[in-house]
N, C-alpha and C positions, 0 to 999 in steps of 0.2 A: 428948615427942619431940625438942624443941630441944636438951634436955640430952645425949641419946643423940648427936645429930649434933655437938654441941660436943666431946664426949670422943672421938669419932672423928677429928675435925679436929685436935685437940691430940695424939692419939697419932701420926697421919701426921706431925705437925710434928716430935714427938720422933724417929721412926724416921729422918726425913730429917737430923736432927742427928747422928744415931749411924751413918749409912751409911758402910761401908768396903767397898772391892772385896776380895772373898775367894774367888778361884777355888781349887778344890780339885783339879783334874785339869789335865793339860796341854792337853787339848782345849778346855777353858774358857778357857785363855789365848788360844787361837785364835779363839774366839767374840769376844772382847773386842777382839783385833786387827782383825778383820774388820768389827766395829761401828764402830771409829774410822775405818777407811778409808772406810766407806759415808757416814759423817757428813761427813768431809772432802771426799769427792766431791760431795756434795749442796751445801755450804757453798762450794765454790770452783768453779763452772762455768768451763771453760776455763783453770783455775788461778788465777783471780781471785777476790777475795771477792765474796760474792753481793751484799752491801750495801757499796757503796764510799764513801757519804756520807750525812749526815743529810739532804740535800736530797731523796735518793730516797725516805726514809721520809716527809718531809713531803708530798712530792707524791701520795702515796697514804694519807696519813692521813685519818681519819674518826672519827665518834663513833657508837656503836651505839645501840639503842633503849632501853638500860637507864638506870638512874639514874647520876649522877655526883656526887661530893662537892660540895656548895656550888651546884649548878646550880638555876635557877629551874624548869626543866621537864626532861623527858626528850626532847625532839625536838632535831635538830641545830641549828637556829637559836638556840633559848633557851640551850643549854648552851654554846655557842661564841661567840655574839655578842650575848647578852642576859643575862648573868650574871657573878658574880665567878668568875673562873677559880681552880682549884686545882692544886697541883703539888707534887712531893716537894722541889723545889729551885728557886732562881731560875735555875740553869743550864738547867734544862728550859724555863722561861719565856723566856729570852734566846734560846735556840735557836728557840723558836717565833716570837717577835717579830722577830727578824732576818729570818727567812724570809718573814713576813708583809709587812716592808718592801720585799721584792724584787717584790711584786705590789701595783701602787698602789691597786686596789680593796679587796683583802684588808687592806692596811695600813691604809686609810681605816676599814675595818670594825672593826679592832682599836682604832684611836685613838679612835673613838666609844665602844667599850666601855670602854676605859681611862678616859676622862673621866667615864664614869658610874659605874663600879664601882671603879676603882683597881687597883693592883697585885694579882696572885693571892695568894691566902692559900697560905702554904707548910705542907704537913702531912706528917707521916712515917709516919702509918698510913691503911690503908684501913679499911673497917668491915664486919664479918661480919654478915650477916643469915641467916635460915633460911626456905627456901621449901619448900613441900610436894613431895615426891618421889612418894608415894603415900599411901594412907589411913593407913598405919602409921608412916610415917618422913618426916623433913624432910632437907634437905642443906643445906650451908653455900654462901653465895656472898658474894664480897667486892665492896663498892662502891668504885671507884677514883677518885683525882683526876682531873679532866676532861682537863688536858693530858698527863698520863701515858697516859690511855686514848687520846687522839688518836695519840700515837706508837706506843703498843702494837698498836693496829689497823693502823697502817701497817706495821709490821714483819710482822704477821700476814698482810697482803695480799701482801707480797713472798714469805713462805713459801708461802702458797697458790698463787701462780702457778709457783713453782719445783716444787712438789709435782706439779703437773699436767704440767709439761714434762720433768721428771726420771724420775718414777716412773709417770706416767700416772693418778696419783690426784687426781681431779677432786672437790674437796668439794662441789660443787653437785650431783653425780651418783653419788657413792659410796655413799650408803646404798641406793639402788635396785641399784647393782651387788652390794653385799654380800648383800642379800636374795636375789638370784638365785644367788649363790654358796653361800649357806646352804641354799637348796632342792636344789642339786646335791650337796652334801655328805650331806644327809639320804637322798638316793637310793642313792648308791653308796659312801659312807664314805670317799670320796678327799680330802675338804676337812674341816677342823675349825674351829670357831668358839671365840674365847678372849675373855673379859671379864675386866677388871681391877677391883680394889677400890680407890676413891679415887684413880685414876689421876692426876687433876690436882693433887692435893696430895701427890704421892710424887716428883716430880722434884726431887732434893736439890740445893743448891748444890754440895756436894762432887762429885756425879756431873757436873754441868755443867761444873766446873773441870777434871775429869779428861777428858771426852769433847769438849768444844767448843773451838775455837781461841780465843785471847785476845780477838781484836777482837770476835768474836761474843758471848763472855760480858761484855765491857765495854758492849755495847749492852744486853744483857738487864738488866744491873745498873744502867745509867743510868735506865731506864724502869719498872723493877719497883717495887713499894712494899715497903720493907724490914721493916714490921711491921703489925699490924692491931689494931684494937680489937674485943673480943669481950666482951660483957656488962659493958663497963666497964673491963675490964682489958686492958692493952697485951701483946701477944704478939709476940715477935721471930720473923720467919718464917725457917725454915731450908729451906724450899722456894723455888724460883725463881719461881713464881707460883701463884696460886690460880684456881679457878673464879671468873670475873668479869674476870680479866685478859684484854686483848685478843689476846695472843699465845699464851694457854695452848693451845687447841685445835690450831691448825696445828703448834705446836711439838711437841705430844705425837704427832701424826699423823706428823710428819717422823720422830721418834726410833723409834716402833714399826715404821714402814716400813723404817727402817735395820735394825732389829732382824731383820726377816723376811728381808731381802736378805742380811744378813750370815750367817745360818744356812743359807740356801740355797747360799751360796758354800761354805760348810764341808761341806755334805752332798752337793754335785754335783747339786744340783737346778736345772734352768733355769726361771725364773719369767717372764721377759719383762715386758712392760708390764702394770700393772693394768687398763688400758683396752682391752686386746685382747680379742678375742671368745672366746678360749680361756684367759682369764686364770684362775689358780688361787689367787690371793692378792688381798687388798684390806684396807685399814686405813681407819677412819674414827673418829678420837678414840681411844678405848680398845677399840673393837669391831675385833678382829684376826681375820683368816681367812688360813689358810696350808694347804699340802698336809699331809696326815695323817703322811706318813713323816718329816716334820721337826718335828712339833708338840711332842715332848718336849724338844727341844733349844731351840726358841723359849721354852718355859716356863722352862727353866732359866736362860737368858740373861736373860730379864725378872726373874727372882729375883736374879740377880747384881747387877743394876744398881738394885735397890731396889723393885721393884714385886711387888705381891700378886695372885696370880691369883684371881679369884672362882670358886671350884669349883662354886658353886651355878648359875652362869651360863655355864660353860664346858663345851664338849662336844667331847672330844678322844679318846673311845674309838673304835678303829678299826672295831669291829663295831657301835658305837651307831648308831641311825638317827634320832636327834632332832639338829637344829641350830637355833640362834638367833642373829640378828644384826640390829641397827638396826630393831627392831620385828617382825620376821618370825620366825614359829615353824613350823618344818616337821618332819614325821615321814614318813619314806619318800616324800618329795616332796609330800606333802599339807600344805596351809596349815591348821595347828590352832591359829592365834591365837584366843583367846577374846575375848569382849566384856567390857570393863571399864567399869563404871559409877562415874563421879567424883561425880556428884550427880544428883538428880532435881527440883531446886528450881524450875526455869524451864520454860516450855513448849519452848524450843529444846533444852534438855538432853533432854528426852523425845522430840523429834524424832530426836536423834542416836541414841539407844537403840533407837528403833523401826527405824530405817534399818539399824543395825549387826546387830540381831537378825534382820531379813529377810534380810539377805546371809548371816548364819551358817546360817540355815535353807536357804538355796538351796544353800549350799555342801555341807552334810551331808544335805539332803532330809530334814530334820527338822521339821516344822511346830511352832510355839510359838503357837497361837492364844490361849491364855488369858493369857499375859504380854504379847503384843503387843497383844491387843484391849483389855486393862486399861490400857496405856499410851495407846493411841490414844483411848480415851474420856476422857481428860484433856486433850486438845488439839484444837485446831481441825482438821477433816479438810482438808487443803490439799495438793493434788497439784503435785509439782514434777518436773522432768525428771531422768532417771538422773544426769545430770552435774551437777546443781545441788549447792551446798554442803550438808553432811550435816545442818546445823542450820536449814536453811531451810523445811523442810516434809517430807512424806512422799514420798520417791522411789517412783514407780509406773511400771510398763510402760506404754507408749501405749494399748494395748488395754484397759487397766483404767480410763483416764481418760475414756471416753466414756460418756455416759448414766449417770454415778454422781452421787448427791446430794452437793452440798457440796464439790466437788473444784476448783472454780473454775478451770476450763479453757475456753478458746474458741480456735478456729483461724480462722486468715486465709490461705487459699491453702495454701502450703507452709510457713507459719511458725506458731508457736505462742505465743500471748499467755497469760500467767499471772502469778500473783501469789505472792509468797514473802517470808519474813522475812529481813531483812539486818541485820547488826549496825551500828549508827550510830557513827561515829567523830566525836566532837567536834573542831572545828578552829578555829584563830585565823584570824580574817578580816583580810586585808590591805588597808587603805584607803590613800587618797593620802598622809596623814600621820600615821597612827596604826595600832594593832592593836586589833582587837575581839574579845573572847573570847565563847564562848557562854554563855547565862544560867546561873547556878549555878556557874561557874568563875572563881576569882578570878585577877587578872592577876599577882600575886605578883612585882612589880617588873620585869617585862618592859618593854623600852624598844623604840622604833622606830628601827631602824638599817638604813638603805637599802642600804648596801654589804653588810652581812651578809646581808640578804635576797636580794640579787643572788647571792652565792655559794650560799645555801640553794637558790635556784632552779635554778642550773646543776648542782648535785648532786642534782636530783631530789626534794628535800624539800619542795617547794611544788607543789600541784596546784591549778589553777582558783582561784589568789590565795588559796589557804588552806594552812595548816600543819597537818595532822593532829595531834593530841594523843593520844599513846600512852596506853593504860591502865597504872596502877600494878600492880605485882605482887599478885595476889589479887582485883583488881577484876574484876567481870564486866561485858560489854558490855551496852548498852542496845540494843534492837531497834525496828525499825519495818518497816512493810508497804510493798513496792514492787511495781511492775509490771514485768515484764521480757518480751521477746521473744526466743524461741529459734529458730533456724534449723532444729534437728532436736531431737527428744525424747530420742534415746539408746537403747541405750548408745553411747559413743564408741569409735573404734577402739582407743584407748589402754586403755579399761576392758575391752573384748573380750579384747585380748591379756593383761591382767593376771589373769584368772581362768582356770580349767581349762576344756576344751571342754564345752560343754553346761550351763555354769552358767546362762547367761541363759534358756534353755528351762526349767530347774528354778525360776528366779526367777519367771517368769510363771506357773508352776503353784503355787508355795508361797505367794507373797504374798496371793492371794485367800483362802487358807486361814487365813492369820495375821490379816488385816485384816477388820473388819466393814463391808463395803461394801454400802450400801443402793441398790437401783435407785430412779431418779427416777419 
């Protein structure tokens, strides 16, 4: 599987190297002209550059939950204040250190780190790894130098804020909006959904030089990684960024939003804000939604700028009634999303499948007593509220929790006391003069840096004097049994709104047929 993903990555990189703009008709030149105008308007609010100084990037810079080259851990504190930093140049480090010095506590944190670990390691390559995409394939992701990632995510934060103010594309809410648009498109055919192949690896340096203003290209070039290591071989990158780069996702969302808006201007279609109640378009990464009457032109412009439409996951037929976006599959307005089994190796994974199958049965009014009953026999009969996490137990309607054997429910007035499984997150405990790690986890050179801990606390990375330790890619969480009190059993208002009318009535009817419930 990794070999296939590697071949796909290298193919995308080669296509980026060979990209050249080749419009074939006069109208296509208009597409490109409008696209450049949309990008210019986005990057120049009120005629001024969106990013005027590196200080603006530093002020919103951060580190995500993933790995960084050379870091002792994946949490914010360990990567920035308790590790040897990595960067693609000393200039990147000097930019960081100069701005640290302007903040006395941050400057002290960096001084403490510098004494313990020294100057950063200068690296010219990121590192390609492969993570599962589904049961049959993997995808590539690049691990970036820590300081580059800090500035990359700072640029990403600025682009994200501009997407919301300029287009109405709120990345925190856009998946839900795309799902609603996909449902609408499946009902009346007025909206299409477009998916791209290897979108994050297809934004070529040549295209960026053609579309983006010089100052913006200089910023991207400063903080991108020029090459990567794949299976021990150095690969020069012809794409501006990869999956794993901190500004990749908002950058491609911006570009594809501009594509949709550019074609709308050419087609005489009024789109308005993506956040409006009557919105007919939305972009989230490479999940693109637009009006049907302009979809062919959108596809053509995407091809012109070097992107490949995934025909298997794009639904642009005017008379077709299936649409898919952001995990929502709809046919004629009905949710036809299947239940996908990743593995059944832990009790919690089987709770997930039991709950998803019960919901599927209620949605389609088709009992699955043998499948669900078989899974139920392999786990503890643990009743949890409808709104509880899907891996915490068996979600049951309130009327089924009374007088049932082994469902571990008691009531206190208008509250519900119940037990459930919860993922246990190991944490670094912060003492007065040291850091303590949970048993079985090595310290790996982490240092006690009070000023760094102060900034980690301000950033929300410390809870109850603990730094949560994120799991590595591929690791499975450990669980423990906890007791919780719920003010209501459910469903919640949000859950009622997210399902078709009558769903919960069928849920209460179907679930007893699926589960083997024994009277006490």
